[in-house]
C-alpha positions in Angstrom: -2.5 38.0 -6.7 -5.1 35.7 -5.5 -5.5 32.7 -7.5 -8.3 29.6 -6.6 -6.7 26.5 -7.3 -9.2 23.6 -7.8 -8.5 19.8 -7.6 -11.5 17.7 -8.6 -12.0 13.9 -7.1 -10.3 11.4 -9.4 -9.6 7.8 -8.7 -5.8 8.1 -9.5 -3.9 9.9 -6.6 -6.7 9.9 -4.2 -5.1 9.6 -1.5 -1.9 11.9 -2.3 -1.1 15.5 -2.1 -0.1 17.4 -5.1 2.9 19.9 -4.3 2.4 23.6 -6.0 5.6 25.3 -6.8 5.8 29.1 -7.5 8.6 30.1 -9.9 10.5 26.8 -9.1 9.9 26.9 -5.3 7.8 24.8 -3.0 4.9 26.5 -1.9 2.1 24.7 -0.8 0.1 21.5 -1.0 -3.1 20.9 -3.0 -5.1 18.1 -1.1 -7.5 15.7 -3.1 -11.0 17.0 -3.9 -10.4 20.2 -2.5 -10.5 24.1 -3.6 -8.2 26.8 -2.0 -7.5 30.1 -2.7 -3.6 31.3 -2.6 -1.8 34.5 -2.5 1.3 34.5 -4.8 3.6 37.5 -4.9 2.4 40.0 -7.9 5.7 39.2 -10.3 5.2 35.8 -10.3 5.9 34.3 -13.7 4.9 30.7 -13.5 3.5 28.0 -11.2 4.0 24.1 -11.4 2.2 21.0 -10.0 4.3 18.0 -8.7 3.8 14.9 -7.2 6.7 12.0 -6.7 9.0 12.4 -9.6 6.0 13.4 -12.0 5.0 17.0 -12.9 2.9 19.3 -15.1 4.1 21.8 -18.0 5.0 25.1 -16.4 1.7 27.1 -16.5 2.3 30.6 -17.0 0.1 33.2 -15.1 0.9 36.4 -17.5 -1.3 34.1 -20.3 -3.8 33.4 -17.8 -7.0 35.0 -18.4 -8.8 33.1 -15.1 -7.5 33.3 -11.6 -9.5 30.2 -11.3 -7.3 27.0 -12.2 -7.9 23.4 -12.2 -5.1 21.0 -11.2 -5.9 17.3 -12.1 -4.1 14.3 -13.7 -4.5 13.3 -16.9 -5.3 10.1 -17.0 -9.3 9.9 -17.5 -11.4 7.3 -19.6 -12.3 3.9 -19.6 -10.7 0.6 -18.3 -8.2 0.2 -21.0 -6.8 3.7 -20.6 -6.5 3.2 -17.0 -4.4 0.3 -17.1 -1.7 1.6 -20.2 -1.9 5.5 -19.8 0.0 5.3 -16.1 3.0 3.4 -17.4 3.4 6.1 -20.0 3.0 8.9 -17.6 5.4 7.7 -15.0 8.0 7.2 -17.8 8.2 9.1 -21.1 5.5 11.5 -19.8 6.4 12.1 -16.3 6.7 15.7 -17.4 3.0 15.9 -18.1 1.0 13.6 -16.0 -0.4 16.7 -14.0 -2.1 19.3 -16.1 -3.0 23.0 -15.3 -5.8 24.6 -16.9 -8.6 27.8 -16.9 -11.9 26.9 -14.7 -14.5 27.7 -17.1 
């Protein structure tokens, strides 16, 4: 099964790669501001993105209507959010720092 993974340009993590895991096994790297097509086995249940000790929730492929996904961090907004949100996401929210969602 082919899936297109898009990682948009974001200030946070702009020089670091995300690692994509398929069913718990490291699969590939996702470079900043890039798009790539990956081939995963047809029996794949979920994918997950990780960076250091932070990650995304598991994204189950059987619920996905699209084969085009966006992987990005959740830190968006103004200056104040850019100061406060990183503290939350590197501690309590470390399993929700990244997000995987359908591309519209």
